[in-house]
C-alpha positions in Angstrom: 27.2 -4.4 -8.9 23.6 -5.4 -8.6 21.6 -5.1 -5.4 21.1 -8.3 -3.5 17.7 -9.7 -4.1 15.2 -9.2 -1.1 14.2 -12.4 0.7 10.4 -12.6 0.7 8.5 -14.7 3.1 5.0 -15.7 1.6 4.1 -18.6 3.9 4.3 -16.6 7.1 4.1 -13.3 8.7 7.3 -11.3 8.2 8.8 -8.2 10.0 10.7 -5.7 8.0 12.6 -2.4 8.7 12.1 0.2 5.9 14.3 3.4 5.8 14.7 6.1 3.3 16.4 9.2 3.2 16.0 12.5 1.3 18.6 13.1 -1.5 21.3 15.8 -0.7 20.7 15.5 3.0 18.0 18.1 2.6 15.6 18.7 5.5 12.3 18.3 3.6 10.6 16.6 6.5 11.4 19.3 9.0 7.8 20.9 8.9 5.4 19.3 11.3 2.6 19.5 8.7 4.8 17.6 6.3 5.3 14.9 8.9 1.6 14.7 9.6 0.8 14.3 5.9 3.4 11.6 5.6 2.0 9.8 8.6 -1.5 10.1 7.0 -0.1 8.7 3.7 1.6 5.9 5.8 -1.5 4.9 7.6 -3.6 4.9 4.3 -1.2 2.8 2.6 -0.8 0.4 5.5 -4.7 0.1 5.5 -4.9 -0.6 1.8 -2.0 -3.0 1.7 -3.0 -5.0 4.8 0.4 -4.5 6.6 0.6 -3.5 10.2 2.8 -0.6 11.4 4.9 -1.7 14.5 6.7 1.5 14.9 7.9 4.6 12.9 10.3 7.5 13.2 10.0 10.5 10.8 13.2 12.6 11.1 13.9 15.8 9.2 15.7 14.1 6.4 14.9 10.4 6.6 12.3 8.0 8.1 12.2 4.5 9.6 9.2 2.2 9.7 8.9 -1.3 11.2 6.2 -3.3 9.4 4.7 -6.6 9.7 3.6 -8.0 6.4 1.1 -10.8 7.2 1.0 -14.0 5.1 -1.9 -13.8 2.7 -4.8 -15.6 4.2 -6.6 -16.5 1.0 -8.3 -14.3 -1.6 -9.4 -10.9 -0.3 -13.0 -10.5 -1.1 -13.9 -7.9 -3.7 -15.9 -5.7 -1.2 -12.8 -5.7 1.1 -10.7 -4.8 -1.9 -12.9 -1.7 -2.6 -13.1 -0.8 1.1 -9.3 -0.7 1.3 -9.0 1.1 -2.1 -11.4 3.9 -0.7 -9.1 4.3 2.4 -6.1 4.8 0.0 -7.5 7.0 -2.6 -10.7 8.4 -1.1 -14.3 7.8 -1.6 -14.9 9.6 -4.9 -12.1 7.6 -6.7 -13.5 4.4 -5.1 -16.9 5.1 -6.4 -15.6 5.7 -9.9 -13.8 2.3 -9.7 -17.1 0.7 -8.6 -18.9 2.2 -11.4 -16.3 1.2 -14.0 -16.6 -2.4 -12.7 -20.4 -2.3 -13.0 -20.2 -0.9 -16.5 -17.7 -3.6 -17.5 -19.9 -6.4 -16.2 -23.1 -4.8 -17.8 -21.2 -4.8 -21.0 -20.4 -8.7 -20.5 -16.7 -8.0 -19.8 -16.5 -9.6 -16.4 -13.0 -10.7 -17.2 -11.7 -7.0 -17.5 -13.5 -6.2 -14.2 -11.8 -9.3 -12.5 -8.5 -8.2 -13.9 -8.8 -4.7 -12.3 -9.7 -6.3 -8.9 -6.9 -8.9 -9.4 -4.2 -6.0 -10.0 -5.4 -4.3 -6.7 -5.2 -7.7 -4.8 -1.6 -8.2 -6.0 -0.6 -5.0 -4.3 -1.8 -6.4 -0.9 0.3 -8.2 1.7 3.4 -7.4 -0.4 6.4 -5.4 1.0 7.6 -4.2 -2.3 4.2 -2.9 -3.5 3.5 -1.2 0.0 6.8 0.8 -0.5 6.0 1.7 -4.0 2.5 2.8 -3.1 3.7 4.8 -0.1 
């Protein structure tokens, strides 16, 4: 039987409870350093995605996150997309993207540059994309 489709609210802020567990009940999150790395990844993904972390619990074999996914407030400006992207992947990768966008525009291919920015924007304020990225 197929999974029931997720209800998505796009016209207002929505709160979600996200949980996931490690397969085989393995305790892969028992190490405090692993938990710190996971929290860092969670915060970077939230910054990029534009979601707000309400609460979280990282257990030894699973985690829980309460998220607020704000309704999109219009188009995210390109400078903000690049800032958020840098928070997710780091400054070097963000600079490579900026350089690629400049090169595309210099070659007269603004459509390709806008397409790359549009793909990043599509990952923002979206629960499924947040979970996938995280």
